[in-house]
C-alpha positions in Angstrom: 0.0 0.0 0.0 1.3 3.5 -0.9 2.3 5.8 1.9 -0.5 8.0 3.2 -0.1 11.4 4.9 -2.5 13.4 7.1 -4.3 16.4 5.8 -7.5 18.2 6.8 -10.8 18.1 4.9 -12.5 21.5 5.4 -16.2 21.6 4.4 -18.1 24.9 4.2 -21.9 25.0 3.5 -23.1 28.5 2.8 -25.0 30.8 0.5 -24.4 30.4 -3.2 -24.1 34.2 -3.6 -20.8 34.0 -1.8 -19.2 31.5 -4.1 -17.1 33.7 -6.3 -15.6 35.8 -3.5 -15.1 32.8 -1.2 -13.1 30.9 -3.9 -10.8 33.8 -4.4 -10.3 34.2 -0.6 -9.7 30.4 -0.1 -6.9 30.5 -2.7 -5.3 33.5 -1.0 -5.5 31.5 2.3 -3.5 28.7 0.8 -6.1 26.3 -0.6 -4.6 24.6 -3.7 -7.9 23.4 -4.9 -11.6 22.8 -4.0 -14.8 21.1 -5.0 -18.0 23.0 -5.1 -21.4 21.3 -5.2 -25.0 22.6 -5.1 -26.8 21.4 -1.9 -30.1 21.8 -0.2 -31.2 21.3 3.4 -32.7 22.8 6.5 -31.0 24.6 9.3 -31.4 27.5 11.7 -32.2 29.8 8.8 -34.9 27.6 7.3 -35.1 25.4 4.2 -32.7 26.1 1.4 -33.2 24.9 -2.2 -30.4 23.7 -4.5 -31.5 25.7 -7.5 -29.0 27.9 -9.3 -30.3 31.2 -8.0 -28.8 33.2 -5.3 -31.0 31.8 -2.6 -29.4 28.3 -3.0 -26.7 26.8 -0.9 -23.3 25.4 -1.9 -20.9 23.1 -0.3 -17.1 23.7 -0.7 -14.7 20.9 0.2 -11.0 21.7 0.5 -8.3 19.2 1.4 -5.3 21.1 2.9 -2.7 21.3 5.6 -3.7 21.9 9.2 -2.2 25.4 9.0 -4.4 26.2 6.0 -7.4 24.8 7.7 -6.8 27.0 10.7 -6.4 30.1 8.5 -9.7 29.3 6.6 -11.6 28.7 9.9 -10.4 32.0 11.3 -11.3 33.9 8.2 -14.8 32.4 7.9 -15.5 33.1 11.6 -14.3 36.7 11.4 -15.7 37.7 8.0 -18.9 35.7 7.4 -20.5 34.0 10.4 -22.3 37.0 11.8 -23.9 38.0 8.5 -24.4 34.9 6.4 -25.8 31.4 6.6 -22.6 29.4 6.9 -21.4 26.3 8.7 -18.0 24.8 8.6 -16.5 21.5 9.8 -13.0 20.0 9.6 -12.1 16.3 9.5 -8.8 14.4 9.5 -8.1 12.6 6.3 -5.4 10.4 4.9 -4.2 11.2 1.4 -1.9 9.9 -1.3 0.0 12.3 -3.4 0.2 14.9 -0.5 2.0 17.4 -2.7 -1.4 18.1 -4.4 -2.7 19.5 -1.1 
């Protein structure tokens, strides 16, 4: 089996209207890549559809180093939590080809 290295999986679920600005910011914070998907669900701010309009939600997944995950968490908390529907969680993951992250 190939060697695995530890990284963090950062998942952000938020308003689709933030997508463009968030992706620019995530790259500035050190994310080398990300995956964006349209999502729907229910939370403290009600039911959200997965349509392509600005009332929809997106999910952004980023695999990165612990340092980048900390930087992302701090930025999201300081810049977005008070004014936008957003949750974020971080998990430990094992990856091959760690240089990609």
